[in-house]
Wavefront OBJ file of the C-alpha trace (Angstrom):
o trace
v -35.602 -29.681 23.085
v -37.280 -32.402 21.021
v -39.914 -34.531 22.714
v -41.078 -37.763 21.109
v -44.831 -38.236 21.050
v -45.932 -41.801 21.619
v -49.188 -43.513 22.392
v -49.116 -45.100 25.842
v -51.229 -48.125 26.603
v -54.447 -46.980 28.335
v -53.960 -49.422 31.217
v -50.502 -48.006 31.977
v -51.866 -44.449 31.957
v -54.765 -45.415 34.227
v -52.347 -47.077 36.655
v -50.175 -43.964 36.747
v -53.239 -41.789 37.390
v -54.304 -44.027 40.305
v -50.804 -43.851 41.778
v -50.767 -40.057 41.495
v -54.193 -39.837 43.168
v -52.924 -41.886 46.144
v -49.687 -39.961 46.580
v -50.783 -36.393 45.749
v -54.052 -36.058 47.633
v -56.295 -33.022 47.431
v -57.903 -31.465 50.486
v -61.209 -32.307 48.838
v -61.819 -35.307 46.570
v -64.980 -36.256 44.741
v -65.509 -39.084 42.246
v -67.169 -37.943 39.030
v -67.823 -40.870 36.725
v -64.408 -42.286 35.760
v -62.721 -39.109 37.054
v -61.433 -38.243 40.511
v -61.730 -34.508 41.115
v -59.168 -33.138 43.598
v -59.053 -29.612 44.985
v -57.273 -27.459 47.539
v -57.624 -23.847 48.643
v -55.717 -21.028 47.005
v -53.917 -20.672 43.709
v -50.556 -22.023 42.561
v -48.764 -18.667 42.502
v -45.191 -18.301 41.301
v -44.277 -18.773 37.651
v -47.346 -20.932 36.957
v -49.650 -18.014 37.707
v -49.536 -16.804 34.102
v -49.276 -13.065 34.780
l 1 2 3 4 5 6 7 8 9 10 11 12 13 14 15 16 17 18 19 20 21 22 23 24 25 26 27 28 29 30 31 32 33 34 35 36 37 38 39 40 41 42 43 44 45 46 47 48 49 50 51
């Protein structure tokens, strides 16, 4: 599969990140500068586990 690499406008990326933060909430959230740290208990498991 070939994936084109493009540069997205920073405002569009920031808007997408804000939307994701509102719709995929963590059990714990903490602002850290311009970042929003989100966490939940446990590990992802399954094929994303890496071993």
